[in-house]
C-alpha positions in Angstrom: 35.5 -4.2 -18.8 35.9 -6.7 -15.9 33.4 -9.2 -14.7 33.2 -10.5 -11.2 30.9 -13.1 -9.7 29.5 -11.7 -6.4 27.4 -13.1 -3.6 24.7 -11.5 -1.5 23.0 -13.3 1.5 19.2 -13.1 1.6 18.4 -12.6 5.2 14.9 -14.1 5.2 15.4 -17.2 3.2 19.0 -17.8 4.3 20.1 -18.5 0.8 22.9 -16.7 -1.1 22.1 -14.9 -4.3 24.7 -14.9 -7.1 25.1 -12.0 -9.5 27.7 -10.5 -11.8 29.3 -7.1 -11.3 30.5 -5.7 -14.6 33.1 -3.0 -14.1 33.1 -0.5 -17.0 35.6 2.0 -15.7 35.0 5.3 -13.9 34.0 8.8 -14.6 34.0 12.2 -12.9 30.6 13.6 -12.0 29.5 17.2 -11.9 30.8 17.6 -8.3 34.3 16.5 -9.4 34.1 13.2 -7.7 35.3 10.0 -9.4 32.5 7.5 -9.7 32.9 3.8 -10.4 30.8 2.8 -13.4 29.4 -0.6 -12.8 26.6 -2.8 -14.1 24.9 -5.7 -12.4 23.3 -8.9 -13.8 21.2 -10.9 -11.4 21.5 -14.6 -12.3 18.5 -16.0 -10.3 20.9 -18.6 -8.9 21.1 -19.3 -5.2 23.5 -21.1 -3.0 22.5 -22.9 0.2 24.0 -21.0 3.1 26.2 -23.2 5.4 25.5 -26.5 3.6 25.6 -29.5 6.0 25.0 -32.5 3.8 27.0 -33.8 0.9 23.9 -33.3 -1.3 23.8 -29.6 -0.4 27.5 -29.2 -1.0 27.3 -30.9 -4.4 24.3 -28.7 -5.2 26.3 -25.5 -4.4 29.2 -26.7 -6.6 26.9 -27.2 -9.6 25.3 -23.8 -9.0 28.7 -22.1 -8.8 29.8 -23.9 -11.9 26.8 -22.7 -13.8 27.3 -19.1 -12.5 31.0 -19.2 -13.6 29.9 -20.4 -17.0 27.6 -17.4 -17.4 30.5 -15.2 -16.2 32.8 -16.7 -18.8 30.2 -16.1 -21.5 29.8 -12.4 -20.6 33.6 -12.0 -20.6 33.6 -13.5 -24.1 30.8 -11.2 -25.3 32.8 -8.2 -24.0 36.0 -9.4 -25.8 34.0 -9.8 -29.0 32.4 -6.4 -28.6 28.8 -7.7 -28.5 28.1 -6.9 -24.9 25.1 -4.5 -24.8 23.0 -3.2 -21.9 19.8 -4.0 -23.7 20.7 -7.7 -24.0 17.9 -10.1 -23.2 19.7 -11.6 -20.2 19.3 -8.3 -18.4 15.5 -8.1 -19.1 15.2 -11.6 -17.6 16.9 -10.5 -14.4 14.8 -10.5 -11.2 13.4 -7.0 -10.3 12.9 -8.1 -6.7 16.7 -8.8 -6.3 17.4 -5.4 -7.9 15.2 -3.6 -5.4 16.7 -5.6 -2.6 20.2 -4.3 -3.6 18.9 -0.8 -3.7 17.5 -1.3 -0.2 20.9 -2.3 1.1 22.3 1.0 -0.2 19.8 3.0 1.8 21.0 1.7 5.2 22.7 5.0 6.1 19.4 6.8 6.0 17.2 5.1 8.5 13.9 6.9 7.7 14.4 6.4 4.0 15.5 2.8 4.5 12.2 2.1 6.3 10.1 3.3 3.4 12.2 1.3 0.9 11.9 -1.8 3.1 8.1 -1.4 3.3 8.0 -0.9 -0.5 9.9 -4.1 -1.1 7.6 -6.1 1.3 4.5 -4.9 -0.6 6.1 -5.7 -3.9 6.8 -9.2 -2.8 3.3 -9.6 -1.4 1.9 -8.4 -4.8 4.2 -10.1 -7.3 6.1 -12.8 -5.3 9.8 -13.2 -4.9 10.5 -13.3 -8.6 9.4 -10.9 -11.3 11.6 -10.2 -14.4 12.1 -6.7 -15.8 10.4 -7.6 -19.1 7.2 -8.5 -17.2 7.0 -5.1 -15.7 4.7 -3.1 -18.0 2.0 -0.5 -17.7 -0.5 -3.1 -16.5 1.8 -4.3 -13.8 2.4 -0.7 -12.6 -1.3 0.1 -12.5 -1.9 -3.2 -10.7 0.6 -2.4 -8.0 -0.9 1.0 -7.5 -4.4 -0.5 -7.2 -3.0 -3.1 -4.8 -1.5 -0.4 -2.5 -4.7 1.6 -2.5 -7.4 -1.0 -2.3 -5.8 -4.3 -1.0 -3.2 -3.6 1.6 -4.5 -3.4 5.2 -2.8 -2.2 8.3 -2.8 -4.3 11.5 -6.0 -2.3 12.5 -7.7 -3.6 9.4 -7.8 -0.1 7.9 -6.3 0.7 4.5 -2.9 2.4 4.1 -2.9 6.2 4.5 -2.7 8.1 1.2 0.7 9.4 2.3 2.1 5.8 2.7 0.6 4.7 -0.6 2.1 7.7 -2.4 5.5 7.1 -0.8 5.6 3.4 -1.6 4.6 3.9 -5.2 7.1 6.7 -5.6 9.9 4.3 -4.4 8.7 1.7 -6.9 9.0 4.3 -9.7 12.4 5.4 -8.4 13.6 1.8 -8.7 12.5 1.6 -12.3 14.2 5.0 -13.0 17.4 3.5 -11.6 17.0 0.5 -13.9 16.7 2.9 -16.9 19.8 4.8 -15.7 21.7 1.5 -15.6 20.3 0.6 -19.0 18.6 -2.5 -17.9 15.3 -1.2 -19.4 14.9 1.5 -22.0 11.8 3.1 -20.6 10.0 3.3 -17.2 6.4 2.3 -17.6 5.5 3.7 -14.2 6.0 7.2 -15.7 2.6 6.9 -17.3 0.9 6.0 -14.0 0.0 9.1 -11.8 1.3 8.9 -8.2 -1.5 8.3 -5.7 -2.8 11.6 -4.4 -2.2 12.5 -0.8 -5.5 13.4 0.9 -5.2 15.1 4.3 -7.9 14.2 6.8 -8.8 16.8 9.5 -6.4 16.3 12.4 -8.3 15.4 15.6 -6.7 16.7 18.8 -7.8 17.7 22.3 -7.4 21.2 23.6 -6.3 21.9 27.2 -9.9 22.1 28.6 -10.7 18.8 27.0 -7.6 17.3 28.4 -8.7 18.4 31.8 -12.1 16.8 31.2 -10.8 13.4 30.3 -8.3 13.4 33.2 -11.3 13.6 35.5 -13.6 11.2 33.5 -13.8 7.5 34.2 -12.1 5.0 31.8 -12.8 1.3 32.2 -9.1 0.4 31.9 -6.8 2.5 34.2 -3.7 1.5 32.3 -5.2 2.7 29.0 -6.1 6.0 30.5 -2.6 6.5 31.9 -1.0 5.5 28.6 -3.1 7.9 26.6 -2.5 10.8 28.9 1.2 9.9 29.0 1.3 10.3 25.2 -0.5 13.6 25.4 2.3 14.9 27.6 5.2 13.2 25.7 4.0 12.8 22.1 5.0 9.1 22.0 3.4 6.9 19.4 1.2 4.0 20.4 3.9 1.5 19.4 6.5 3.3 21.5 4.3 3.6 24.6 3.3 0.0 24.3 6.8 -1.4 24.3 8.2 1.2 26.9 10.1 -0.7 29.7 11.4 0.5 33.0 14.9 -0.2 31.7 14.3 2.7 29.2 13.9 5.1 32.1 16.9 6.9 33.6 17.2 9.3 36.5 19.6 12.3 36.0 21.7 14.0 38.7 19.0 16.6 39.2 16.4 13.8 39.8 14.6 14.5 36.5 13.8 11.4 34.4 14.5 10.7 30.7 13.6 7.8 28.5 15.7 6.4 25.7 14.3 4.0 23.1 14.4 3.1 19.4 11.4 4.4 17.7 9.3 1.5 16.3 8.4 3.4 13.2 11.6 5.1 12.1 14.1 2.8 14.0 15.9 6.0 15.2 17.2 6.4 18.7 15.1 8.9 20.7 16.0 10.4 24.1 13.3 12.5 25.8 12.9 14.3 29.1 9.8 13.2 30.9 7.7 16.1 32.1 6.3 16.0 35.7 2.7 15.4 34.6 3.9 12.3 32.6 6.0 10.9 35.5 2.9 10.7 37.7 1.2 8.6 35.1 3.8 5.9 34.9 2.8 4.5 38.3 4.9 2.5 40.7 8.3 1.6 39.2 8.8 -2.1 38.3 11.8 -4.2 37.4 13.9 -3.4 34.3 12.2 -5.9 32.0 8.7 -5.0 32.9 6.5 -2.8 30.7 5.6 0.6 32.1 2.0 0.2 30.9 1.3 -3.5 31.5 -1.8 -4.8 29.8 -1.7 -2.4 26.9 -2.4 -4.4 23.8 -3.5 -3.2 20.4 -7.1 -4.2 19.5 -10.1 -2.5 18.0 -11.7 -2.9 21.4 -9.2 -0.5 22.9 -10.4 2.3 20.5 -14.0 1.5 21.5 -13.0 1.9 25.2 -11.3 5.2 24.3 -14.6 6.4 22.6 -16.6 5.5 25.7 -14.1 7.3 27.9 -14.4 10.4 25.7 -18.2 10.3 25.9 -18.0 10.0 29.7 -16.1 13.3 29.5 -18.7 14.9 27.2 -16.4 14.8 24.1 -18.0 13.6 20.9 -14.9 13.9 18.6 -13.7 10.7 16.9 -10.8 10.0 19.1 -8.2 7.2 18.7 -5.0 6.6 20.6 -3.1 8.6 17.9 -5.2 11.7 18.9 -2.9 11.9 22.0 0.1 12.5 19.8 -1.7 15.2 17.8 -2.8 16.7 21.1 0.9 16.9 22.2 1.9 18.6 18.9 -0.8 21.2 19.0 -0.4 22.0 22.7 3.4 22.4 22.4 3.0 25.0 19.6 0.1 26.7 21.4 2.3 27.3 24.5 5.3 28.6 22.6 7.4 25.7 21.5 9.2 26.4 18.2 8.5 24.0 15.3 12.1 22.9 14.8 12.4 21.7 18.5 9.0 20.1 18.3 10.0 18.2 15.2 12.9 16.6 17.1 10.7 16.0 20.2 8.2 14.1 18.1 10.9 12.2 16.2 9.8 13.4 12.7 12.1 12.6 9.9 10.9 15.6 7.9 9.9 19.1 9.1 6.9 19.1 6.7 5.3 16.4 8.9 5.4 18.8 11.9 4.0 21.7 9.9 0.6 20.2 10.1 0.4 21.4 13.7 1.6 24.8 12.7 -1.3 25.1 10.2 -3.7 24.2 13.0 -2.3 26.9 15.2 -2.6 29.4 12.3 -6.2 28.5 11.8 -6.9 28.9 15.5 -5.3 32.3 15.5 -7.4 33.3 12.5 -10.6 32.2 14.3 -9.5 34.0 17.4 -9.1 37.3 15.5 -12.8 37.2 14.7 -14.3 36.4 18.1 -15.4 40.0 18.8 -18.8 40.3 17.1 -19.7 43.2 14.8 -22.1 45.9 16.0 -23.7 49.0 14.5 
């Protein structure tokens, strides 16, 4: 075994976390690949990044001296054959640092990284920046689950969706499973806590006739109406419509327009052709840094205005801005789009997310099959 003192910069605080990397050799996995077998000990020691004063520099020297002392102790334990994964020092390691390291390893998968990132943020909000492994028990796991379900609120003031709650708790459990695999803990207490169930609310969307009605109906805010209809024809999320700038719009050689942007939710680059109906809704072109839909800001009042607009059109469904995205998905499949292409157009990370619209279409076809009344 070899022990190395390693450093990892913490982006938010600007400090540098110190940890030990204990190299135990390597092994060949079931796929025939050689895997490095390493263990990590998080020391809960932090250096000041870019120290400017002599006091800061002296502090860093003392911290590094302490860290090297722990490193020497571990090397001595290994030499004497008393190093064990279940040692108390491992249980006293910071679970938050452990999850942060796992997060760094997920950067190659942007969709997965976003879920891990949100999980870590909620863990910090629930437990703070420091919680040791030996303090994570059944009560802690149940408390974190309850926190996700009943305490966390979105920017709209609404609770997290059941799908988000389930995803975040599953990542939390996965982190503990990894800790068991690395023999930091002997048992995962989250195993005894059921994953929050995903409940599917009825998907609200507008059919083509309703889309025609709202196009003609009066809406108090013209930019809100244009933005909503633009999403109906492009499938863009509120967050992407709101931040869309004229610099994101490009004209091709055949005079058609495309828009390229990083999705706010998944952080993935998206390039979409803009249909003619949507082009008309963008209005007069502005300068590059200007927003296409100026004045569009998130507030509960906007959803109230959308409801008033719908009532003006004679529509009593509970419509929010996100209904426009559902409308796009349903109409695309209704008029012949295949589900794989639609998944890419909507920027979904997983096909199962798009399948909700396929189920709606199947249901509509089933109802259509029974429109002819029975007669004697």
